[in-house]
Structures are given as C-alpha cells and as structure tokens.
C-alpha positions in Angstrom: 15.9 -67.1 -35.5 14.3 -63.6 -35.8 10.8 -63.1 -36.4 10.4 -60.4 -39.3 6.9 -58.8 -39.5 5.5 -56.5 -42.5 2.8 -54.4 -41.7 -0.8 -55.0 -42.6 -3.2 -52.3 -43.6 -5.6 -50.9 -41.1 -5.1 -50.1 -37.5 -2.0 -48.2 -36.1 0.6 -48.0 -38.6 4.0 -49.3 -37.9 6.3 -46.7 -36.3 9.9 -48.0 -35.8 10.7 -45.3 -33.2 8.2 -47.2 -31.0 10.3 -50.1 -30.9 12.7 -48.3 -29.2 10.5 -47.1 -26.6 9.7 -50.6 -25.4 13.5 -50.9 -24.8 13.7 -47.9 -22.5 13.0 -49.2 -19.1 16.1 -51.8 -19.7 18.1 -49.1 -21.1 17.4 -46.7 -18.3 18.3 -49.8 -16.0 21.4 -50.7 -17.5 22.6 -46.7 -17.7 22.1 -46.8 -13.9 24.1 -49.9 -13.3 26.9 -48.6 -15.6 26.9 -45.2 -13.8 27.0 -46.8 -10.6 29.8 -49.4 -11.4 31.9 -47.0 -13.3 32.0 -49.0 -16.6 33.9 -46.6 -18.4 36.9 -45.5 -16.2 38.1 -42.3 -17.9 34.6 -41.0 -18.1 34.5 -41.3 -14.3 37.8 -39.9 -13.5 36.6 -37.0 -15.2 33.4 -36.8 -13.5 35.3 -37.0 -9.9 37.4 -34.1 -11.1 34.5 -32.1 -12.0 32.9 -32.8 -8.6 30.0 -34.8 -9.7 28.6 -37.2 -6.8 27.0 -40.4 -7.1 23.7 -38.4 -5.7 24.5 -36.0 -8.9 24.2 -39.2 -11.1 21.2 -40.6 -9.4 19.2 -37.3 -9.8 20.3 -37.3 -13.5 18.7 -40.9 -13.7 15.5 -39.7 -11.9 14.9 -36.8 -13.9 15.6 -38.7 -17.4 13.1 -41.5 -16.5 10.7 -38.7 -15.4 10.9 -37.3 -19.0 10.6 -40.4 -20.6 7.6 -41.6 -18.4 5.7 -38.2 -18.9 6.6 -36.9 -22.1 3.2 -38.5 -23.6 1.2 -36.2 -21.3 2.0 -33.1 -23.2 1.7 -33.6 -27.0 2.1 -30.4 -28.3 5.5 -29.7 -25.8 8.9 -29.7 -27.9 11.7 -31.8 -26.7 13.5 -28.7 -25.0 10.3 -28.1 -23.2 9.7 -31.3 -22.1 13.2 -31.5 -20.5 12.9 -28.0 -19.0 9.6 -29.1 -17.3 11.3 -32.0 -15.8 14.6 -30.1 -14.7 17.0 -31.5 -16.9 18.8 -28.3 -17.7 19.2 -27.6 -13.9 21.4 -30.7 -13.5 25.0 -30.6 -13.6 26.0 -30.6 -17.2 28.7 -33.3 -16.3 26.3 -35.6 -14.9 24.0 -35.0 -17.9 26.9 -35.8 -20.3 27.6 -39.1 -18.5 23.8 -40.2 -19.0 23.8 -39.5 -22.4 27.1 -41.1 -23.1 25.7 -44.2 -21.3 22.5 -44.0 -23.2 24.3 -43.9 -26.5 26.4 -46.7 -25.9 23.0 -49.0 -24.9 21.3 -47.7 -28.2 24.6 -48.9 -30.2 24.3 -52.2 -28.8 20.6 -52.3 -29.7 21.4 -51.0 -32.9 24.4 -53.6 -33.4 22.0 -56.4 -32.7 19.2 -55.1 -34.9 21.3 -54.6 -37.8 22.6 -58.3 -37.3 19.0 -59.6 -37.2 17.1 -57.3 -39.9 19.2 -59.2 -42.9 18.1 -62.8 -43.2 21.1 -65.2 -43.4 22.2 -65.4 -47.2 20.6 -62.3 -48.0 22.4 -59.1 -49.1 22.3 -56.0 -46.7 19.0 -53.9 -46.8 19.3 -50.6 -48.9 18.8 -48.3 -46.1 22.0 -49.8 -44.4 24.0 -49.4 -47.5 22.9 -45.8 -47.9 24.7 -45.5 -44.3 28.0 -45.5 -46.0 27.2 -42.6 -48.1 26.0 -40.8 -45.2 29.4 -41.4 -43.2 31.5 -40.2 -46.2 29.3 -36.8 -46.2 29.4 -36.7 -42.3 33.1 -36.8 -42.4 33.4 -34.2 -45.2 31.3 -32.0 -43.3 33.1 -32.2 -40.1 36.7 -31.8 -41.8 35.6 -28.4 -43.5 36.3 -25.1 -41.9 33.8 -24.1 -39.6 32.6 -21.0 -41.8 31.8 -23.5 -44.6 30.0 -25.9 -42.2 28.0 -22.5 -41.3 27.6 -21.3 -45.0 26.2 -25.1 -45.9 23.8 -25.1 -42.9 22.4 -21.8 -43.5 22.1 -22.7 -47.4 19.9 -25.7 -46.3 17.9 -23.8 -44.0 17.2 -21.3 -46.9 16.0 -24.3 -49.2 14.0 -25.5 -46.7 12.2 -22.3 -46.0 12.0 -21.7 -49.6 10.5 -25.0 -50.3 7.9 -24.4 -47.4 7.0 -21.3 -48.9 6.6 -22.2 -52.5 5.7 -25.8 -52.2 3.6 -25.4 -48.9 5.7 -28.5 -47.5 5.7 -29.2 -43.8 9.2 -30.2 -43.8 
C-alpha cells in the first residue's frame, strides 16, 4: 500500500522535485557502490581504456556530493556555475560520464517504482503518464530528422519563446 497525499492550502507548496532530493543520499551511496563494484562491465572496460582510475571515480563522487550538498548556499547561481564552483568540469570527462550514467540508472529505478505506486490498483493511468507516449513519439521524430532540420526547429522554438517574452511579458 502506498500513502497518497494531496497538498493542502497554506504553508510551503508541494514541489515534486523535493521528493527526489530526499533520495539523493541513497542515490549517491548506490552510485559509489556501483562504480566500485563495476556493475556495468562495458562501461568499466571503456573507462580502463581511457585511463580512468578508481581514484578518479572517487573524486567524481566527492565533487558531485559537494555540489548536491552546497547548491542551496548560492540561490542565484546557475547549475553550470555551481558545477564549476565545485570543480566538476575539471574532472576527467569519462569519469563524469560514468557517474551520470549510474545516477540515470538510479533515477530510472526511482521513476519505475514511482510510476507503479502513483496509480491506485484498479484505476487507469494518470493523465500525465499518458502524455509521455506522445512525447516519446515527438522525441523519436526529432532525433530521426536531419541535423539541419533539428537546428532549424530549435531556432524556431527559441524565436517563439523570445517573442512571447517580448510581447506578453512572460517569464518562460
């Protein structure tokens, strides 16, 4: 059985991104274990070919955990600025790729369980989840387009966003 909560009025509004933050200590710990145990053999074979050591992977873990644990200290800082501040971009790119790979695997596991838990037994899929299949079709179409068309579409979206901001005063 899963506890399902509907937000009430007053107080701090519910923000789903906070749910994931509470999982980060476990996620970071699991990523470190998977890196050490070399869970995904092809990745670790490639890392060895690239000269990435266990020390490099340990440093990536340390820096990412520093990022996660200090990002709230600088509220106006962008993600890139925060990652730069902790030294993320100074690390070996292959080690960063490995860390992000395992974070992605962990978050996928969280989503997997969450998607199963969010729909009560006997009920239909949530509307938000149904929209995902349409999104998947659009992403596949976009990725199969020639590069020049993808760039043109991205440019068009950016133009629409800028015009909307200028004309309507929207922030997004």
